[in-house]
N, C-alpha and C positions, 0 to 999 in steps of 0.2 A: 258802220259795219256794212251797210247795204250800198254797194255800188253796182247795181244791176245794169247801169248805163241803159240805154234804151231797151230793156227787156220787154219789153218795150216795143220795140219795133216788132216784138213778137206778135203784135196785132197785125201789122202790115206784112212783115216778113213771115209770120207764122203761116199765113195762107200760102205763100209761095213755097215755104219749106215743107208744109204738111199736105199741100194740095187742097183740092176743093173740099175734102172731107173734114178738114180741121179748121174751123173758124175759131177765133179767140174766145175763150171762156175761162173763168177762174173759180173762186170759191164763193159760196152763197151765205151771207149772214145778215139778216135784217136786224140792224140795231142791236146785235149782241154786244154787250158792253165789254170792257176790259176786266170787269170784276171776276175774280175766281171764287171757288168755293165748292162745297160738296153737293150743293143743290143742283136741280136741273137748270139748264140754260135755255132761254127761248130759242126754239127751232131745233133743239137737241132731242134726239130720239131716246126712248126709254132704254136704260142700260148703259148709255154713254156716260152719264154722270158718275155712276158707280165705278166704272173703269177709270175715269179721270181721277177720282178721289183716291184710288188705290195705289197710284204711283206706277204699278205694273199690273197689267191685266192678268188676274189670277188664272184665267182659263188658257192663256197662251204660254209662250216660252219666256224665261227671264232674260234680262239684259245680259247677264253673264253667259247664259247658254247660247244666245245668238252671237255674241261677240267671239265666243270660242270657235264658232263655225266660219268666221270671216277673218281669221288671223293671217292667212296667206292670201296671195293675189295672183290668180291666173288672168292676166290682163286681156280684156277683149277690145278695149279702145285702141285706136291708132295714135298712141301718144297719151298725153294727159291734158287736164283742164286747169284753168285758173279758177280761183275761188271768187275773185272780184275783177271788175274791169281794169283796175289799176294795179293788179298784182304783177310783179316783175317776172315771175316764173309760173309755168304750168306744172303743177305738182300732184294733181289728183287723177289717178287712172280709174277706169271702170273695170271691175273684176267680175269674172264669170264663175258660176257654179252650175250644176246640173239643173237646179230648179229656180235659180234666182241670179240677179246681178246685183252688185253692191258697190258703193263708194263711200269714202270717209272724208268729210269736208267740214266746212263751216256751215252756218245757217243764216242766210239773209231772209228778210221777211217779204213775202208776196202778199200784197193787199189788193191785187187787181180783181176785177169782176163786178159783182153787185155793189152799188154804193150803199154804205151803211154809216153809222155814227163813227166807227173806228177806221173805216176804209173809204177814203174819198180824196179829192184833190187837195184839201186843206191839211189832212193828216199825212198824206203820202205824195211827195213831189213827183214820183214816177207813176202815179196811179193811171191805170187804163180801165175803162168800164167794160172789159171783156176778158175772156180767157180762151186758151187754145181749144178747150173742150167745153161743151155746154151741158146743162142739166137736161133731164128728161122732158122738161117743158120748153126746151130750146132757148133757155136763158143763160147768161153768164153765171158761173159758179159763185158762191158766196164765201170768200176767203176768211171772213170773220167767224163763220160757223163750221165750215167743212175742213177737217184736217186733210190737207193734200200736199203733194210734193211737186216741184217744178223740175222738169228734165230739160237738158239742152236740146234745142231744135236739131233735127237731123243734119249732120255735117260730116266733114272728112274725119273727124276724131272718132265719132260714134253715131250710129243711127239706132235709137231706142227701138224702133219698129222691128228691126232685124233680130232683136233679142226677145221677141214675143211680148212686147209691151205696147200699151196704147192708153188712151184716156180711160180711167176707171180701173186700171191695173192696180192690184193691191200692193201696198208698201208697208214695211215695218220700219219705224225710225227709232233709233236708240240714242239716248243721251244720258250719261251717267248711269243711274240705276233704273231709269225709266224706259219703257217701251210703249210706243203708241202706234196705232194702225190707221191708215188712211188710203188714199188713192193717188194716182197720177192725175193731176188736174190742170196743169198749165205747162207751157214750154217757154224757154228763155233763149238767150244768146247761144250761138253754136260753140262758143269757146269758154263758157263759164258754167260752173256746177256748184251746187250747195245752196238751195233755196227751198223754202216751204211756206205754207200759208200762215196767216195770223193765228188761226185756230190750232194748227199743229204746234207752233211755237208755244202758245199758251198752255197747251196740254202737257208739254214736256217741261214746263217750268222755266222756259226761256222768255226773256222780255220780248213781247210781240209787237212793240211799237215799230211801224213801218219805216220811220225815219232814223231812229236811234237804237232800235233793238237788235236782236239777233245775237249770235255768239261766234267767236272767231275760229273755233276748232272743236273737235271732240264729238261730232255728230256722225253716226253711221246710218246710211240709207240702204235698205234691202228691198229690192223690187222683185216680186214674184212673177215668174214667167207664166203667160197664158192664164191669168187669174182675174180677168175683168169682172167687176160686179156691176149690177144694174138694179135700180138706177144709180148713176154715178154719185148722186148727192146723198145716198143712204149711208150715214155714219155707222148705223148698227150692222148693216151687211158687211161693210169694210172691216169693222171690228171683229165680228164673228168669223168671217172668212180669213182675216189676217191671223187671228189666234190659232185657227186650225192649221193654216199653212206654216206658221212659225213652229208649232209642235212637230209637224212633219219634217221641217228643215233641221231641227236639232235631234231628230230621231226618237221622238216619243209621242 
């Protein structure tokens, strides 16, 4: 599934693309294992386990409500993105609304950032020990613990910064009947879209294995404009703010 090709170079290229303000940083998860369950996960904030167990956060909008708001596409991107490095065609546009931008794609697994039991060079051949955005402690994010989304680096197709987005911007990700909230935590190649962290995939019930996991289609990413949460690594703040923004997005 995962052909991020040097997403890679988002470490070296990331600095050039994002400027001095954006050094690589990913998700933060110290040894959070791949085991699922309704109990609390090490490093997970109070409240997150309940939302994960519920399938859909009861305080936010449902998957059906969110998907109803993104049926049409007012394209904001100059053209479309490929879902993988080897994809023959670019088929995924970024679409605009008053309060958010969205895209519908696959999900490849981002395991970059802090080295953990599930995210390291042995488990992920593309592993980079950094992410485009850093934690409040100036460290790479922990992809094994922090649900986050990867956006394409600024390029001729689309520049996420011009849409009111940055590291820490709140996102809602929908897969089947599940809705999960997170943040923008990393950047990838300028021509590819459709990637999220190990923790985000796991929360959505998608195989999070960085080498063989992910899903080929059916994932909707909704990124809310001007919605940055701080600290970026706070799962609970992203969840509560995301639920609030999702309710507003669907008009309730």
